[in-house]
DSSP file (Angstrom, degrees, kcal/mol; ACC not computed):
  #  RESIDUE AA STRUCTURE BP1 BP2  ACC     N-H-->O    O-->H-N    N-H-->O    O-->H-N    TCO  KAPPA ALPHA  PHI   PSI    X-CA   Y-CA   Z-CA
    1    1 A M              0   0    0      0, 0.0     2,-0.2     0, 0.0     0, 0.0   0.000 360.0 360.0 360.0 140.3  -64.9  -49.6   28.6
    2    2 A R        -     0   0    0      1,-0.1     2,-0.1     2,-0.1     0, 0.0  -0.502 360.0-106.9 -86.0 158.1  -64.0  -51.6   31.6
    3    3 A D     >  -     0   0    0     -2,-0.2     4,-1.5     1,-0.1     3,-0.4  -0.315  34.5-101.4 -79.7 170.4  -64.7  -55.3   32.0
    4    4 A A  H  > S+     0   0    0      1,-0.2     4,-2.4     2,-0.2     5,-0.2   0.816 118.3  59.8 -63.9 -32.8  -67.4  -56.6   34.3
    5    5 A A  H  > S+     0   0    0      1,-0.2     4,-2.3     2,-0.2    -1,-0.2   0.898 105.1  48.4 -64.8 -39.2  -65.0  -57.7   37.0
    6    6 A S  H  > S+     0   0    0     -3,-0.4     4,-2.3     2,-0.2    -1,-0.2   0.855 110.1  52.6 -69.8 -32.5  -63.7  -54.1   37.4
    7    7 A V  H  X S+     0   0    0     -4,-1.5     4,-2.2     2,-0.2    -2,-0.2   0.920 110.2  47.3 -66.0 -43.1  -67.3  -52.9   37.6
    8    8 A V  H  X S+     0   0    0     -4,-2.4     4,-2.1     2,-0.2    -2,-0.2   0.903 111.5  51.5 -64.7 -40.3  -68.1  -55.3   40.3
    9    9 A R  H  X S+     0   0    0     -4,-2.3     4,-0.9     1,-0.2    -2,-0.2   0.910 109.6  49.8 -61.2 -41.8  -64.9  -54.3   42.1
   10   10 A A  H  <>S+     0   0    0     -4,-2.3     5,-0.8     1,-0.2     3,-0.5   0.878 110.5  49.9 -65.7 -37.5  -65.9  -50.6   41.9
   11   11 A L  H ><5S+     0   0    0     -4,-2.2     3,-1.1     1,-0.2    -1,-0.2   0.873 108.8  53.7 -66.3 -35.4  -69.4  -51.5   43.3
   12   12 A G  H 3<5S+     0   0    0     -4,-2.1    -1,-0.2     1,-0.2    -2,-0.2   0.654  93.5  70.5 -74.7 -15.3  -67.7  -53.3   46.1
   13   13 A T  T ><5S-     0   0    0     -4,-0.9     3,-0.7    -3,-0.5    -1,-0.2   0.559 104.8-122.7 -80.3  -5.5  -65.6  -50.4   47.1
   14   14 A G  T < 5 -     0   0    0     -3,-1.1    -3,-0.1    -4,-0.2    -2,-0.1   0.811  69.8 -50.6  72.8  28.6  -68.6  -48.5   48.4
   15   15 A G  T 3 <S+     0   0    0     -5,-0.8    -1,-0.2     3,-0.1    -4,-0.1   0.478 113.1 111.5  89.5   1.0  -68.1  -45.5   46.2
   16   16 A R  S <  S+     0   0    0     -3,-0.7    -2,-0.1    -6,-0.2    -6,-0.1   0.710  72.0  58.7 -80.5 -19.1  -64.4  -45.0   47.1
   17   17 A G  S    S-     0   0    0     -7,-0.4     3,-0.1     1,-0.3    -7,-0.0   0.026 111.7 -44.1 -90.2-158.6  -63.3  -46.0   43.6
   18   18 A A  S    S-     0   0    0      1,-0.1    -1,-0.3    -2,-0.0    -3,-0.1  -0.397  73.5 -93.6 -67.5 146.6  -64.1  -44.5   40.2
   19   19 A P        -     0   0    0      0, 0.0     2,-0.5     0, 0.0    -1,-0.1  -0.352  37.0-136.0 -63.3 142.5  -67.8  -43.6   39.7
   20   20 A V        -     0   0    0    -10,-0.1     2,-0.1    -3,-0.1   -13,-0.0  -0.877  16.2-137.8-103.5 126.5  -69.8  -46.4   38.1
   21   21 A S     >  -     0   0    0     -2,-0.5     4,-1.9     1,-0.1     3,-0.2  -0.359  22.0-113.3 -79.8 162.3  -72.2  -45.3   35.4
   22   22 A A  H  > S+     0   0    0      1,-0.2     4,-2.4     2,-0.2     5,-0.2   0.824 117.3  59.0 -62.8 -31.0  -75.7  -46.7   35.0
   23   23 A A  H  > S+     0   0    0      2,-0.2     4,-2.0     1,-0.2    -1,-0.2   0.885 105.3  48.3 -66.6 -37.7  -74.6  -48.3   31.7
   24   24 A E  H  > S+     0   0    0     -3,-0.2     4,-1.8     2,-0.2    -2,-0.2   0.896 111.4  49.1 -70.2 -39.0  -71.9  -50.3   33.5
   25   25 A V  H  X S+     0   0    0     -4,-1.9     4,-1.7     1,-0.2    -2,-0.2   0.915 111.8  50.0 -64.1 -42.0  -74.3  -51.5   36.2
   26   26 A G  H  X S+     0   0    0     -4,-2.4     4,-2.7     1,-0.2    -2,-0.2   0.878 107.0  55.0 -61.9 -38.3  -76.8  -52.5   33.4
   27   27 A L  H  X S+     0   0    0     -4,-2.0     4,-2.3     1,-0.2     5,-0.3   0.887 104.5  53.8 -63.6 -38.8  -74.0  -54.4   31.7
   28   28 A V  H  X S+     0   0    0     -4,-1.8     4,-3.1     1,-0.2     5,-0.2   0.916 112.5  43.8 -61.1 -42.9  -73.3  -56.4   34.8
   29   29 A F  H  X S+     0   0    0     -4,-1.7     4,-2.4     2,-0.2    -2,-0.2   0.895 112.1  52.2 -70.1 -39.3  -77.0  -57.4   35.0
   30   30 A V  H  < S+     0   0    0     -4,-2.7    -2,-0.2     1,-0.2    -1,-0.2   0.867 121.4  33.0 -65.3 -35.5  -77.2  -58.2   31.3
   31   31 A V  H  X S+     0   0    0     -4,-2.3     4,-1.2    -5,-0.2    -2,-0.2   0.870 122.0  47.6 -85.3 -40.0  -74.2  -60.4   31.5
   32   32 A G  H  X S+     0   0    0     -4,-3.1     4,-2.5    -5,-0.3    -3,-0.2   0.857 103.6  57.9 -74.6 -37.5  -74.7  -61.7   35.0
   33   33 A M  H  X S+     0   0    0     -4,-2.4     4,-2.2    -5,-0.2     5,-0.2   0.938 107.4  45.3 -65.3 -47.7  -78.4  -62.7   34.9
   34   34 A P  H  > S+     0   0    0      0, 0.0     4,-2.3     0, 0.0    -1,-0.2   0.902 114.3  50.8 -61.3 -37.3  -78.1  -65.2   31.9
   35   35 A L  H  X S+     0   0    0     -4,-1.2     4,-2.5     1,-0.2    -2,-0.2   0.908 109.5  50.3 -64.5 -40.1  -75.0  -66.7   33.6
   36   36 A A  H  X S+     0   0    0     -4,-2.5     4,-2.3     1,-0.2    -1,-0.2   0.883 110.2  50.4 -64.3 -38.2  -76.9  -67.1   36.8
   37   37 A V  H  X S+     0   0    0     -4,-2.2     4,-2.4     2,-0.2    -2,-0.2   0.914 110.9  48.5 -66.2 -42.6  -79.8  -68.8   35.0
   38   38 A V  H  X S+     0   0    0     -4,-2.3     4,-1.9     2,-0.2    -2,-0.2   0.925 112.9  47.5 -64.5 -43.9  -77.5  -71.2   33.3
   39   39 A V  H  X S+     0   0    0     -4,-2.5     4,-2.5     1,-0.2     5,-0.2   0.906 112.1  50.5 -63.6 -40.6  -75.7  -72.1   36.5
   40   40 A A  H  X S+     0   0    0     -4,-2.3     4,-2.3     1,-0.2    -1,-0.2   0.894 109.7  50.6 -64.2 -39.4  -79.0  -72.5   38.3
   41   41 A M  H  < S+     0   0    0     -4,-2.4    -1,-0.2     1,-0.2    -2,-0.2   0.856 112.9  46.7 -67.4 -33.8  -80.3  -74.8   35.5
   42   42 A I  H  < S+     0   0    0     -4,-1.9    -2,-0.2    -5,-0.2    -1,-0.2   0.915 121.0  35.9 -72.2 -42.4  -77.1  -76.9   35.8
   43   43 A L  H  < S+     0   0    0     -4,-2.5    -2,-0.2    -5,-0.2    -3,-0.2   0.688  91.9 101.5 -87.8 -19.3  -77.1  -77.2   39.6
   44   44 A W  S  < S-     0   0    0     -4,-2.3     2,-0.2    -5,-0.2    -4,-0.0  -0.460  82.0-111.5 -68.9 132.8  -80.9  -77.4   40.2
   45   45 A P        -     0   0    0      0, 0.0     2,-0.2     0, 0.0    -1,-0.1  -0.437  33.7-139.4 -66.4 133.6  -82.0  -81.0   40.9
   46   46 A S        -     0   0    0     -2,-0.2     3,-0.3     1,-0.1    -5,-0.0  -0.532  11.0-138.9 -92.3 161.1  -84.1  -82.4   38.0
   47   47 A D  S    S+     0   0    0     -2,-0.2    -1,-0.1     1,-0.2     3,-0.0   0.244  89.1  82.3 -96.7  10.5  -87.2  -84.5   38.3
   48   48 A Y        +     0   0    0      1,-0.1     2,-0.7     2,-0.0    -1,-0.2   0.070  51.6 112.7-105.5  24.2  -86.1  -86.8   35.4
   49   49 A D              0   0    0     -3,-0.3    -1,-0.1     1,-0.2    -2,-0.0  -0.218 360.0 360.0 -91.3  46.0  -83.8  -89.1   37.3
   50   50 A D              0   0    0     -2,-0.7    -1,-0.2    -3,-0.0    -2,-0.0   0.527 360.0 360.0 -51.4 360.0  -85.9  -92.2   37.0
């Protein structure tokens, strides 16, 4: 199995690279979405800055 970076690279090639399976695309979302949520929670301004 390839790592997520290679899957993203394959998606970015516009289909010129190796075909990307639905499982690999799903893996990118399963790994990427929680990371995006954590980054958003860190960077989002809080209302608790009294």
